[in-house]
N, C-alpha and C positions, 0 to 999 in steps of 0.2 A: 442370523442372530441379531436381535434388537437390543437396544439399551435404553429403557425408559428412565429418565432422570426423576427421582423422587426427593422430597424434602429430607426424609430420613437418611437416604444415601448421601445427600449433599452434606449434612451436618457431620456424618460419620467420616466422610472423606476429608473434610476440612481439618478435623482432629488428627487424622492419620497423616496428613501432609506435614504437620508439625512434628509428629512423633517419629515418622520414618521417612528418610529422604527419597524423593523421586526426581532425579536430577534433570535440570533443564536450564537453558539460558535465561537470565534475568538481567535487570538493570542494576549496575553497581550503586551502592548506597550513597557514594559521593559524586555520582555523575550529575551533570547539569542538563536539565531537560527543558526545552522551550515549548514544544507543541501542546503539552497538557494544560498550560495556562496562558499561552501566547507571550510569555516573558520568561527569562532564565530563572529556573528554580532547581534546588537540589532535589534529587530523587527522594530523599528522606522526608521532604516537605510536600510531596505531590500525592494527592489522594487517588488519582486515576491509576489504572493498571497500564503499565508501560513496558516497552522493550527498546533498548538502544543498540544499534549495530554500528560498530566503529570502523574506520578506514583500515585499521590493522587487521580486524577480523575478516573484512572483505578480501584484503590482499592475501592473507594466509589460507583462506578457504579455496581460492582458485576457481570459484564458480564463474559461469559464463554469462549470467544475466541477472537482472534484478529479481525476476520471478523465481529463479532457481534459489536465490538467496532468501527470499521471503518464504518459500516453501519449507524451509528448515525451522521456521519460527512457530511458536505455539499459537493456537487460535487462528491459524491461517491455512487455507487450502487454495490450491491453484489448479485450474484447468486450462488446456491450450489446444487449439485446433491445428495440431501438427508440431513441427520443430521450432527452434528459436527463430524469432522474427515474425511468427504468426500471431494471431489474436490470442490474448490471454485474459482470463478472468481470475481476479483475486477475491476470495471470500474472507471476511473477518468475522469470526464468531457466527458463521452461517449467513451473514448478511451479504447480499449480492454486490457485484462491483459498482453498480449505480447507486448503492446505499452506503457508500464509503467515499471519503474525500481523499484526493492525492494532491499534495502540495510540493512544489520545488522552490525552496528559499522563500516560503510564505506566499507563493503565487499558485493559485489553483489551476490545474491542468485537466484536460479531458474534452470529450466531444459532447456538445449540447444535444446531439441527435440520439446517441446511444446512452449518454450519461456516464460513460466509463472512460478511464484514462488509457492511453496507449503505452503499455509497459515496455514494449519492445523499443520505444523511442528514447528511453532513459539510459544513458551510458554509465556503466559501472566506473569507468576510469575517472569520471568527473566528480564522484561522490566522496564527500568527507565523512558523513555519517547518515544513518536513517533512524528516525524515531517513529515508533508505532504506539499509538494510544488507542486502547480498546474501550468500547462503549460509546454512547451518544455524546456528541460535542456540538450540537446545533446552537447552544447558547454562546459558543465561541466562534463557530465558523458558518453557521446558517444552514441552508438546505443541504440535504444528502448525507449529513454526518450521523447516520443511524447506527452503523456497526462499529465505526471507528475512523481514525484519521492516520494516514501514513505521510510523513513529511521527509523529503530528501533534501539534504543540505549539501551544496556543492563546496568545493575547496576554496579556502581563503588564504591569503598570503600574510606572512609576518616574518620579522627577523631577517637574517642574511638570505641572499638569493639561493634558492634550492632548485635543482633540476632533477626530474625523475623521468624514466622511460621504461617501457615494457614491450616485449615481443614474445609471441607464443604461437604454437601450432598444435593441431591435434586431429582426431578422427573426423571423417567426412570432409577432409581437406579444409579444415577450419584454420583461419589465420587471423591474427589480431596484433595490433601495434598501437601504442599511444605514448604521448610525451606531455610533460607539464613543466612550467616554470613559475615560481612564486617567490615572494619576499616583501620586504618593507624597508623604506628609508625615511626616517624622520616621521613626517606627518602623512606619508603616502604608502599604501600597501596594495599589492596586486597579486593576481593568480590567473594563469592562462593554461588551458589544456586542450588537446585535440587527439582524436583517435579514429581508427578505421578497423572494421571487422568484415570478414567474408567467410562464407562456408558453402560447400556444394550441397550440404544437407541430405535429407532423405525424403521419400514420398510423404507428403502431408496427410494423405488419405489412404485408407485400406479398402480392399474389395468389400462391397456392400454399401459404400458411400455413393450417393447419386452423382458426385462429381469426380469419382475415382480416375486417376491417371497414374500409372506406375513409375513415372519419371521422377528424378530427384528434384526437390524443391529447396533451393538454397536462399541465402539472403546476403545483402550488402549494406552495411551501415557505416555512416561517417558522422562525426560529431565534433563540436567545439564548445567550450564554456569558459567564462571568465568573470572575475569580480574585481572591482576597483573601489578603494575607500580613501578619502582624504579628510584629515582633521582640520576643520575650519577655525576652531578655537578650542580652548579647554572645555570639555563637556559637549562639544558640538562636532558632528561629523556628517559627511554626505558620501554617497556612493552610487554605483551602478553595477548591474550584473546582467549576464545573458547566458542562454543555453540554446544551442542549435543542434538538431539531430535529423537525419534523413535515413530512412530504412526502406530499401526495395526488397520485396520478398516474392519469390515465385510461389504460386498457389495452383491448385488443381481445379479445373473447370470441365472435366470429362475428357475423353479421348479426342485427340485432334492436334493439329500442328500449331495452333495459336499459342503464343507465349503468355499464358495467363499470369498476372502478377499484381501486386498491390504496392502502393507508395505511401509512406507515412512520414509527414513532416511535422516537427515540433519546434516552435520558436518562442522562447521566453525572453522578455526584456523588461527590466525594472530599474527605476531610480528611487532612492530612498534617502532619508535623513533622520538622524537621531539627536535629540537635544536634552540636556539636563537643565531644565528651566529653573529649578530650585534644588537644594540638596535632597529633597524628598519627592521631586516631581520630574519624571522622565516622559518625553513625548517622542513618538515615532510617526513618520509620514512615509507612505509608499504609493507610488503610481506604477502600475504594471500592465503589460499586455501579453497575452499568450495566444498563439495561433496553432490550431490543430488541423492539419490538412490530410484528408484521407481519400486516396484514389484507388479504385478497384477496376482492373482492366482484364476482364475475363472472356472477351470475345468481340466480334465485330458487330456493327449495327447499333441502333439506339439503346438497346438493353444490355449491351456488353460493357458499358463504361459507367461507373458511378463516381462522382466527385462531390465530397461533402467537406466544407471548410467551416470551422468554428473559430470565431475571434471573441476573446473575453478581455474586456478592459476593466481593471479593478483599481479602486482607490481606497486606502484605509488611513484612518487617523486614530492613533492609540495613545492613551495617557495612563501611566502607572504612577499612582500617588501612594507613597509610603506613609502610613499613619501609625507610628510606633512600630509594633511587630506585625501589623496588619498591612494589607495592600488593597487599594481600591483601583479598579481598572474601568476606564470609560472608553468606549469604542464607537466609531462611526465609519460606515463603509458604503461604497456604491459599486455594483458590478453590472456591466452591460454585456449580454450575450448576443452575438450576431451570427447567423448561419447563412451561408451561400451554398446552394446545391443545384445540381442539374435535374433533380426530382421536383416536379411541380408541387408547389404549396409548402415546401420545406424552408424556403428562403424567408426567414422571419427574424425578429429580434425581440428581446425583453430586457427590462432593467429592474434591479432590486436595490432598494435603499434600506440600510440596516443600522440600528442602534443597539448597543448592548452594554451591560455593566456586570461586573463580578466583584465580589468582596471575599478575600481570603484572610481568615482570622487565625491567629496562633496564641494559645493560652496554655503555657506549660506543656503537658502531654496531649493537649487537645488541638486538633486542626479542624476548621470548618470552612467550607467553601459554598457560596450561594451565588447564583447567576440568573440573569433574565435577558432576553433578546427579542426584538421584533424585526421581522423581515417583511418589507412592503414591496410586492412585485407588481409590475404593470400587467402581468398575465394572470397570476393566481390570487392576487390580493394580499391582505395582511395575515401574517402567521407569527404567533408568539410561542416561545419555548422557555423552559426554565430548568434549573438543576440545583441540587442540594447534595453536598458531600460532607462526610464526617470521618475523621481519623483519630484513633486513640492509641498512644504508645504505652503498652504494658511495661516494657523494659526498653533499654536502648536498642535491643536487637529485634523485639517482637512488636508488631503493630497490627491493629484491626482497622480496616477501611470499609465504609458503607456509603452508597450513593443512590440517588434516584434522579432520572432526567427524562425530559421529553424531547422528541426530535421529529423531523419530517424530511421527506424526499419530494422534490419538485418533479412534476411530470416532464419527461424529455420531449424534445420537439417531434420525435417519431411518434410518441404516444399522444401528441396533440394534433399534429398536422399531416402525418404521412398519409398519402391518398389510399383510401380503402382500408385504413387501419386506425389512424389516430382520431381523437375527438377533442375539439377545443374546450369542452366543458369538463374534462377530466380534472380531478382535484389532487392535491398532494397526499402522499401516503403519510401515515402518522405512526410514531413509535413511543412506547413508554417502557423504560428500562429500569430495573432495580438490581443491585448487586451487592455482595458482601464478600470480603476477602481477608486473608491473613498473610502477612509477610514476615519472614524471619531473615535477618542478615547480620552476621557477626564479622563480616569482612572476609571470611574464609568459606563459610557455608551459606548459601542463599536458598530459601524455600518459599514457595508461594502457592496459594490455593484461592481461586475466585469462583464463586457461584453467581450466575447471572440469569435473568429472565427478562427477555425483551418482547413485549406484546406489540404486534404490528397490525394496523387496521387500514382499510381502504386501499389494499394492495392493488396495484395496477397489473393485471394479467391479460393474456389473450383469451377471450371467451369465444367459443364456437358452439352454436351460432351466436352472432352478436345480439344482445338484448334489444338493440334499437333497430326497428324494421327499416332498413335502407338497402336497396340493391347494391350500393357501393361496397357494403361489408360482406362480400362473398365468402371470404375465408376467415371470418371473425374480426374482432376489433379489440383495442385496448380499453379496459373498463375497470373502474374502481369497484371490485366485488369481493375480493378474498380477505381473510384474516390469517395471520401466521404467528407462531411463537418460536423464538430463538432462545432455547434454554440449554444450559450446559454448565459443566464444571471443568475448569482449566487448572491443571496441576503443573508446577514447575519447580526445579531445584538445580543447584550447581554446587560442586564441592571441589576444592583444590587439595589433592593428596600428594604432597611433595611436588615432583615434576609432572604429575599426572592430573589433568583436569577432567572431571567426569560430569556429564550433564545429560538431562533427559526431560521430556515433557509429555503430557498426556491430556488430550481433550476428549471429554465424554459429553456428547451433545445430542440434542433432539430437535433439529430444525424441521418444524412441521407446519404444513398448510392446514389451518384449523377448519377451513371450509370443506376441503376434500378428505381431511384426515390422512393425507399422504406425506411422505418424506419429501422435502424440497429437493429439486433436481440437482444432481452433481455435488451433493454435500453428504459426507459420511457421518455416521453416528460416532465413530471412534477414529481418531488419528493420533499418532505419537511419533516421537523421534528420540533417539539415544545417541550419544557421542562420547568419545574418549579422545583426548588430545595430549600427547606427550611432548614436552619441551625441555631440552637440556643442551646447553652450549649452542652451537649453530643449527641444531636440528629441531624441527617441530613436525610431528607426524600425527595423523589422526584417522579415525574411522567413524562413519555415521551410519545409522540404520533408521530409515524412514518407513513408517507403517501407516496403512490406511485400510479401514474396513470397506465393505461393499457400498456402492452408491447406485443411484438410478439416473439414467440419462434424460428422462422425461418426467413431466409432472404427474402422469398417471401411474408411475412406478412399474411400468411393464418392461422397460429396457434396462436390464441389470448390468452394471459395471462392476467387475470383480474386485475384491480387495487385493492389495499388493504390499510387498516389502522390498525396499531397495537398500543395497549396501554400497557405500562410497568410501574411497580411500583418498587421502591427500597428504602431501608433505612439502615442506620448504627447507632449504638449506642456505644459510647465510655464509657466503664465502669470506666476506670481510665487511667492513662498515658500509660499503656502498653497493655490493653485488649480492644477489640472491637468486636462487632457482626454485621453481615450484613444479609439482606434478600432481595431477588429479585424475583418478580413475573412477568414473561414475558407473553405477549399475554393474558392479563387478560380476554378478551372476547372470547377466544378460536377461533380466526378467522381462517378459512380454506382458504388457498391461495397457490399459486405456484410461485416459483422463476424460475423453469425450468419445461417444460412440462412433466407431469406424474412422477415427483419426489416429494416426500413428504417434508413437513416442520413441525416444532414442533407446537403442540397445546399449550394449557395453561400449563406452567411449573413453578415450584417454586424451588428456591435454597437458602440455608442458610448456613452460615459459621461463624467460630470464628477465630479471628486474634490476634496474640501476637506480640508486638513490634511496632505497628503503632504509629508514633509520631504525 
């Protein structure tokens, strides 16, 4: 069954979303959002489509990974090559993982060779909240912000010293423990956390996979994070933060005695300062460095080991100037990417210098946002992007949003330099997105509907045979040849009915390759989630239902991945002010399904834990 998105259907669905609730998680009207404008703004004053996931929600859900948490959100699909700890791909509105940006405390993470972030390296225990902003944000963040931006904020300290700890265990001999301490005294605040996870796992591959091995593939992850801030003078503060994570994951490389495994290291370090230069002028400076080290050890000999290290050094200078009710933002950035690899030709570097400005205007019930940016790269040259957004409030509860923006994705080092595949002349992909949405929020009921259409050109794909006659391109090459359209309707709502919170979301999309007229690989035309959570006294319990229609594992749409539905149960019990217990039962019906062809997914699993210090 297919779902072509038409303009008539879109307008009708927008109207229905306001008339009849379709429950889903949304962002609270008084929540403060940073990622959508690069400065703190109330959700009611943000034009972009956003979702915020709080630390409380993460703790109550009992999920085991960031990707598991993201999979519950509207507009997002996840694929994974096996169990937790293995490679994951996160799609936002049908955009591939290298067409989205991932930030940790304002620092971009990811590999410059694949263009994607290592989700398995981000520890849940260190997270304060996650902000998801849908749609192109290249005018704010530069290259790769085609589908959206996901920003992870780690925990900060304030007030009296607080100590938290957690320990849990579950199916597949999964064990997890973490602890944190935070607080603030006078002008100094701090937060420190550390954790460790281990699991025996299950076989990452299934029969039919070229690297199938029926043994269990577990993982071992350890992490630490911290933030420190000192007030230098009234209106002036400085600080530093770090995040360290190391994940060792067993993988399959065919039958044999060799212990095939991968090692993923993530190191983030940043220093920053914030200054109130005048009552209406705030300035931020940040210098950061992130290291993404990826090792794959799948056999002996010269072809059995792959080591690719990415280092990104980033500097940003941001000025926010308040002009009455309006805000002018001026931004200058520099980012240097350096790759070291044991693959010939991949060890390269490039630098990008960027300048940007945005203006956010408020006049009564009208909101207007306009932005422009130029990114000048030592590799692909100068690239300009722009955006225009408009919001109108019909009533205090109901608002219309509309926006248009251009974006681009820089070619990865693999697409430029990988032997027998990359081409140094490859150009950035381009995107043009228009969207319109309605939001309703009366504090008790939240409804939302967004229609978007993102036209992509100069897509970098693997073409076989390669259009360039060269004997080196035996198995094809990366080439700017395709066009695609990411079109869809995202519906969401949430309603509080006494002690019962009801929510659901539905995404009806058509991610299509316009060159081949095929559905983009591993992206469903329909996916949805429904949830009910009951909370009274010390008990909170809930049920989730995640749904997805069929997908295809390849670009030619010949390898079908069936649709699926998963039911999950979760509960927390607060014994007293400081102690609570949680239990989560995933895939209650033990549904057998695939997110990637011939790669295994977890069956029915149970996890339980005890937490100290949850307020």
